[in-house]
C-alpha positions as CSV (number, residue, x, y, z in Angstrom):
1,M,143.2,151.3,48.3
2,K,145.3,148.6,49.9
3,N,145.1,150.4,53.3
4,I,141.3,150.8,53.1
5,T,140.9,147.0,52.4
6,I,143.1,146.2,55.4
7,I,141.2,148.6,57.6
8,I,137.8,147.1,56.5
9,L,139.1,143.5,57.0
10,A,140.5,144.5,60.5
11,I,137.1,146.0,61.4
12,I,135.2,142.9,60.2
13,V,137.6,140.6,62.1
14,F,137.3,142.8,65.2
15,L,133.5,142.7,65.0
16,L,133.5,138.9,64.5
17,L,135.8,138.4,67.5
18,A,133.8,140.8,69.6
19,G,130.6,138.9,68.6
20,L,132.1,135.5,69.5
21,V,133.4,136.8,72.9
22,I,130.1,138.4,73.8
23,G,128.2,135.3,72.6
24,G,130.5,133.1,74.7
25,I,130.0,135.2,77.8
26,F,126.2,135.2,77.3
27,Y,126.2,131.4,76.8
28,W,128.4,130.8,79.9
29,R,126.2,133.1,82.1
30,Q,123.1,131.3,80.9
31,N,124.5,127.9,81.7
32,S,126.1,128.9,85.0
33,E,122.8,130.3,86.4
34,Q,120.8,127.2,85.9
35,C,119.2,125.8,89.0
36,P,120.7,122.7,90.6
37,T,118.9,119.4,89.8
38,C,117.5,117.4,92.7
39,S,118.5,113.9,91.5
40,E,119.3,113.0,95.1
41,C,115.7,113.6,96.3
42,P,114.4,110.4,98.0
43,I,111.0,110.5,96.2
44,C,110.9,113.1,93.5
45,S,113.0,112.9,90.4
46,E,112.4,116.6,89.7
47,C,112.3,119.5,92.2
48,P,110.9,123.1,91.8
49,P,113.3,125.4,89.9
50,C,116.0,127.1,92.0
51,A,114.9,125.2,95.2
52,E,116.8,122.8,97.3
53,C,115.5,119.3,97.4
54,P,112.4,119.0,99.5
55,E,112.3,116.6,102.4
56,A,110.5,113.3,101.5
57,E,107.4,114.3,103.6
58,E,107.1,117.6,101.6
59,C,107.5,116.0,98.3
60,T,104.2,114.8,96.9
61,S,104.3,113.3,93.4
62,E,101.1,111.8,92.0
63,P,101.4,108.6,90.1
64,I,101.2,108.9,86.3
65,V,98.4,106.8,84.8
66,L,98.5,106.1,81.1
67,F,95.8,104.7,78.9
68,T,97.5,103.4,75.8
69,P,96.5,103.9,73.1
70,S,94.5,106.8,74.6
71,G,92.1,107.2,71.7
72,L,90.6,103.7,72.3
73,F,89.3,104.5,75.8
74,T,85.9,106.2,76.3
75,E,85.4,108.6,79.2
76,N,83.0,106.2,80.9
77,E,85.5,103.4,80.6
78,K,88.2,105.6,82.1
79,E,85.9,106.5,85.0
80,E,85.0,102.9,85.7
81,L,88.7,101.9,85.6
82,Q,89.5,104.8,87.9
83,T,86.9,103.5,90.4
84,K,87.4,99.8,90.2
85,L,91.1,99.4,89.3
86,I,93.3,102.5,89.6
87,N,92.2,103.9,93.0
88,P,92.2,100.5,94.8
89,F,95.5,99.5,93.2
90,L,97.2,102.8,94.2
91,D,95.7,102.8,97.7
92,Y,96.6,99.2,98.4
93,N,100.2,99.6,97.2
94,E,100.6,102.9,99.1
95,D,99.4,101.1,102.3
96,S,101.8,98.2,101.6
97,G,104.8,100.4,101.3
98,Y,105.1,100.3,97.5
99,P,103.8,103.7,96.2
100,V,103.2,103.6,92.5
101,L,105.1,105.9,90.1
102,T,103.5,104.9,86.9
103,M,100.6,102.7,85.8
104,D,100.0,101.8,82.1
105,I,96.6,100.3,81.2
106,Q,96.4,98.9,77.7
107,K,93.6,97.2,75.7
108,Y,94.3,93.5,75.6
109,D,94.4,92.0,72.1
110,D,93.9,88.3,72.9
111,E,90.8,86.6,74.1
112,G,89.8,86.2,77.7
113,W,90.7,89.6,79.2
114,Q,90.0,93.3,78.5
115,Y,93.2,95.0,79.8
116,T,96.9,94.6,80.5
117,V,98.1,96.5,83.4
118,N,101.8,97.4,84.0
119,A,103.0,99.4,87.0
120,I,106.3,100.6,88.4
121,M,106.6,101.4,92.1
122,E,109.0,104.0,93.7
123,T,111.1,101.1,95.0
124,G,111.7,99.8,91.5
125,V,109.3,96.8,92.0
126,T,107.2,96.2,88.9
127,A,103.8,94.6,88.5
128,S,102.1,93.2,85.4
129,F,98.7,91.6,85.3
130,L,95.6,91.1,83.2
131,F,92.4,92.7,84.4
132,G,88.7,92.5,83.5
133,E,87.4,89.2,82.2
134,E,86.2,89.5,78.6
135,G,82.4,89.7,78.2
136,K,81.8,90.5,81.9
137,D,81.3,93.7,83.9
138,L,84.5,94.9,85.6
139,D,85.1,93.6,89.1
140,Y,87.1,95.6,91.7
141,Y,90.9,95.1,91.7
142,F,91.8,92.3,94.0
143,P,95.4,92.0,95.3
144,G,97.1,88.7,94.8
145,C,97.9,88.0,98.4
146,M,99.1,84.6,99.6
147,G,96.4,84.0,102.2
148,P,94.3,86.8,103.7
149,C,95.3,90.3,102.7
150,E,96.2,92.9,105.3
151,F,94.1,96.0,104.7
152,S,94.4,99.3,106.5
153,D,91.3,100.6,108.3
154,E,91.0,103.4,105.7
155,F,91.2,100.8,102.8
156,K,88.5,98.6,104.5
157,E,86.2,101.7,104.7
158,K,86.8,102.8,101.2
159,Y,86.6,99.4,99.5
160,P,84.3,97.0,101.4
161,E,83.7,95.0,98.2
162,I,87.4,94.1,98.0
163,V,87.5,93.2,101.7
164,A,84.4,91.0,101.4
165,Q,86.0,89.3,98.3
166,D,89.2,88.6,100.3
167,E,87.2,87.2,103.3
168,A,85.2,85.0,101.0
169,A,88.3,83.7,99.2
170,N,90.0,82.9,102.5
171,G,86.9,81.4,104.3
172,L,86.8,84.2,106.9
């Protein structure tokens, strides 16, 4: 009886050890086959799996635009913000050499304004401003330039309203 107990215990210990060894090998192989990360990419923070970092020109990351809290924004409101704020803001900053990574648009709680806008650019520069006077229709985003703004030809063509506002503000 004593020999059978020892044999059964030896088999159980052997199976446990074999299971641990096989599990360890499986875990090691899983972790060693992971794709390298591309934290060194100049623009992207994440690259396609199992690929080397793409060149900056090949890497196209779209800015992330958040509406917070999302349930408070109607589709019409989002569309108007896209047309009058988001697109001009993104295009102007892209042309100025400050491509936007994230843009967060929040309902403004205090009187006087409709929205608070916070943006983070790829360079690390941040921007925060209030947008949309309370009780009025939304105007187009207007960059806070010191003097006349420098707009690209493409921007001038896309947003003549903003260019006209800049010219009027600067007596041009």
